[in-house]
N, C-alpha and C positions, 0 to 999 in steps of 0.2 A: 653609734654614738653618736651625737648630737652637736652640731657643728656651730661654735660659738663663736662670732669673729663681730668685733665691735669695733667703736671707735668715738676717738677723742678730738676736740677743738681745741687747738692750741694757735697762743696768741706770742710774738716774739716784736719787740721792737728792733729795729736795725740800725747802723747807721754810727761813723766815727762821731760824731755829734752828737753821741748820746751818752750817759754814763752806763759802765759795767757790763755789756751788751755785746759789745764785738767778738767774733767769731765763737759765737755762742753755738752748741751742738749738745741734743737729744739723743740717749740713747737706751733700749730698754733691753735686754740680751738675759733668757732663760732656758736653762739647763735641768731638763729633767732625767736620770737615770734607774735601773731597778740591779740590781746584783744579783745573780741567780742562787749566790750562797747563800742570801737571805730568804730563798723561797721552799716553800715546804708545802707539799700536799700528803697526805696520809689516808687512807683505807684499809679501816681496822690497823690503824699504826705501821701499814707495810704503805711502801712505794710505789704508787697503780701502775702498770705496766703498758705507756701510751703506744695503741697502735698508729698516731697520725701524730703528728707537731708542725708546724707550720708559724708563720706572722706577717702578716701585713706591714705596707710604710707608706706614710702618706707626707706629703710636705707642700707647703702653700709660701707664698711670696709672690707681695704685691707692694709697688711706688709710683708714687707721684710727685713730681713738683709742681703741680699747678691746686692742691688742693681736691682735683675733680676726685671722682673712687678710681682708686686702683687696678689695673690691669691683674688679674689671679690666675696664677700656673699652678698646678698639679702634678706633685711626682705620681709616683705608679701606685697602685691598690690592688696590689694581684697575693695573694698569698702567693709565697715560695718555702723552700726548704727551709728548716728551722737554722738560722745564722747568718742568710745570706740574701737579707731584705737591708737595701741602701737606697733611701730614695732623698731628693737632693732638687730644692729649687732657687735661684737668684736671682732678684730682679732691683735694681740700684741697687742700694746700700740697705736691702734686704735678704734675708738668708732664712727659709727654714731647712730644716735636714732631719731625719732619722734613720737611723741603722739598729740592727739586732746583729748580737752575735752569738757564740756558742756560752759565754758568761755575763747577757746581760741583753736587756735593752733602751735604746738612749733617745733624747730630743733635744733638738737646740734649735732657738727663735731667736734672732738676732735683728733688730730695725736701730735703723739710726736717721735723722735728718740734721743738718748743716745750717739751718734757720739764714741761707744766701738769698733763697729763694722760697715761697710755700711751699714748704716739702710733710707729707705724712706717708709714715711706710710701717707695713702689718705682714708680721712673719709668721707661722706656724706650723707645726709638727706635730703627727698623730702616726702612733704605734703600739700594736699590740701584738701578742702571742698567744696561740691557741693550742693545745692537747687536748687530746682526745680518748677516752680509754673504758673500757665494756669491764662490770662486776658482773658477776653472776650469783650472787646473792645478797640482799640487806644487808648494808656498810653503812660505820659511820666513817666523816668525811672529814677530813681537819684541813684547813689551807690557812693560810699567811702569808706575804711578803713583804718587804719594806721599799721605799721609797727615797729617794737622794733629791732634793731640789737644789737647786742654786738659780739666785737670783742679781742682777745687777741694773741698777739704774742708774742713771745720770740726766741732770734737767736743775734748770733754775726756778727755781720755785714762786719768782714772779712770772714768768712770761711761758714757758713751758709744760708740758705733763709728758709724762711716759707713765705706762701699765703692760698688762699681762693676765694671761690667765693660764690656770693649771688644770687638768681633772686625773688622777688617779682612779684606778680601781681594780678588783676582783673579782672574777663573777664564777658563776654552776650554772651550763645549762643543759639540758638534754636532748638527747636526736629523739625526732619523734620521729617512728617506724616506718609508719604511711606518709609521711612528707620528705623525710630526711632533713628536714628544717631542725636545724637548734634553737631552741622554746627556752629562755632563759629562766631560772628557776631563783637564785637571789644572789644576794651583793652584797660588796662595801666596796664604797666611795667615796672620792670626799672631792670637792671643789674648790678652787680658791678665784679670788679676783684682786687685784693688784692697781692702785691707782693712783698717782702722784700727788694729787687732786687731797687723800683722803689721808696721810702723813706722807714725814719726809722719808722716802724712799731711798734718798741719794748713797749710793755706796752698794755693797755687796754683802748679802746675807745668805745666809745655807741651815738648811734643815731637811730631818726624817721624818717619815710617818711610815706606819706599821697597821695596814688591811690584813684583817680574819675571819673566818667562820668556821660554824660547822654545821653540816647537815648528814640526815640520814638519807645515804642512798636507796634505791629499788632494786631488786635484781633483777637484771634480766635486760641491763638499757645501757647504753653508752652516754658517754656521758663527758661534757667539755667544760677545762677550767680555764680561765683567759683572761690574762692583768695586763690591763690595760695604761699609759699614759701620756697625756699631751701638752705641749706646750703651747705660748702664742704670745706676741711679745710687738708691741703697741708703739709706735713715738712719734712723732711730728713739732716742726713749727710754722709760725705761721706768719711771714714778714707784711708788716707796714711800714708805712713811712714814717723817719724819723725826719731831723733836720737837713742832710743830705738827700734824702728823698722828696722833702718841700721845696728846697733848692732846683733840682732838675724839674720838677712838677714847673715850677714859676717858670725857671728859660723856657723850660716845650710851650707853656700856652703863652708865651710871648713869642713863639717864632710862628704859631699858629698862627696866630693878630687876634686869639681872645681877652691878651691883656693889653694893653698902649706901651707902646717901648720906650716911653717915658719913665711910665713906672718900674720898671725891672730893676735902677739901681738901688729905688727906696723899700721896694721888697725884702730885695737878698738883704739887704742889710739888719733887719730887722731877725731876719732868718738863721744869718750869722751870726750875730751876736746873741741872740737866746743860747745857739748852742755854744757858742763861749762861755755863759757864762752857767749851763751848766753841767760842762765840762771843771768848772773850777767851783764847783757846788754849790753854787749861788742858783737854789731852785725859782726862789720867789726874784727873783731877779731876770731867770729865762722864762717864767710865766708872764712879768710883765708886757718885756719886749714880745712873745707870743701874742698876746690880749691886741699889743698895739697893731699889729700885723690884723691883726681879725677884723679893728673899727678902719684901718686905712681900706680893705680889701670891702667891706659895708659898706662905705662910704661911697664908693667907685663901683659896688654893682650896678648892673644897669648902663652906666656910663661908659669909663675906661675899662672895666672888664664888662665880660660878657657874664651873664645871668650863671650860665653852665661853671666855667670859668670859677668863678668864685664860689659856689655850692662844693667844691672840688679843693679851694683851697682851704676853705672854714671845714670843711668834714676831715682832711689831711691834719688840721691844724688843732684840732678837736682830740684825735687821736695822742698826739703828743702831749698835748697839756694832760690829760689823763695819765698816762706814764708818769711824768715828772711829779704830779700829783699824788701818784704812789709814791714815788722816792724820799717824800717828804715824814720825817721821824711821828710815829702815834703821837695823835695831839695838838702838833704841828698845822698852823695853816698860813696862807700869804695873804 
């Protein structure tokens, strides 16, 4: 089965001086399971006589608090006796878990990001069951199974994204008597991508899907019926400066000597007043104070403020301005 892992880019504005995003969090949690009471395979309308049954489980978890590619760890992918496979990996706020029992197979992928720092999480789980049987004469095979899916997402649609992936499949293979390799013959499969950029996925949703096929078997061969399910959960936030971040940046630049100490009070006053206006819902007032901050920085660039320090403050201020503009009602402007 081809592994499909993907990443999203997430933006979150932080700081108590900004509106409505304190303590933000994104969560993606996707579960899937197969109840074997829904699984039916018949050969000439009778149950096949399995000569072997087994299952694979594989779990992945990756987490980063700096938006760098997370470390990935995989659980076991060794075929074991039916009903005994369990793989789980946890890294940071991310867990991938798969397990099989005598009554079903299960996947559970959970990822979260707290928005306090740049965070990204990815978890995936993959499990499948396979059973072998031999037919002595040409036979008609019918196979079907029902998959259950449960998806939970939590995110702020303005700043965060959550997403996931599911693979569902039931397939038939035949053992090549010369090589011993199980060669695929036919299958039914479904793949789903979930992305909060494409719709409001906040909350819990559940669904079921039945996959089925029929096939004429040739006698004298050993066949394998394979049922697979895979879940991936991805989510993250990326923290960028709010008004608190601007204050901290200015203070640090003054302490480093990149900004003249005599400018600190006036620069900080504009930032604090912008935050107060934003907290009161006066977006245009906050924008005006931030534009005044930029004008002061431009005027002192290369003089009492180094070029590098000026560029840093202006870039961070532009991010906060873009956020505030996004808070205006549609059609409104300042």
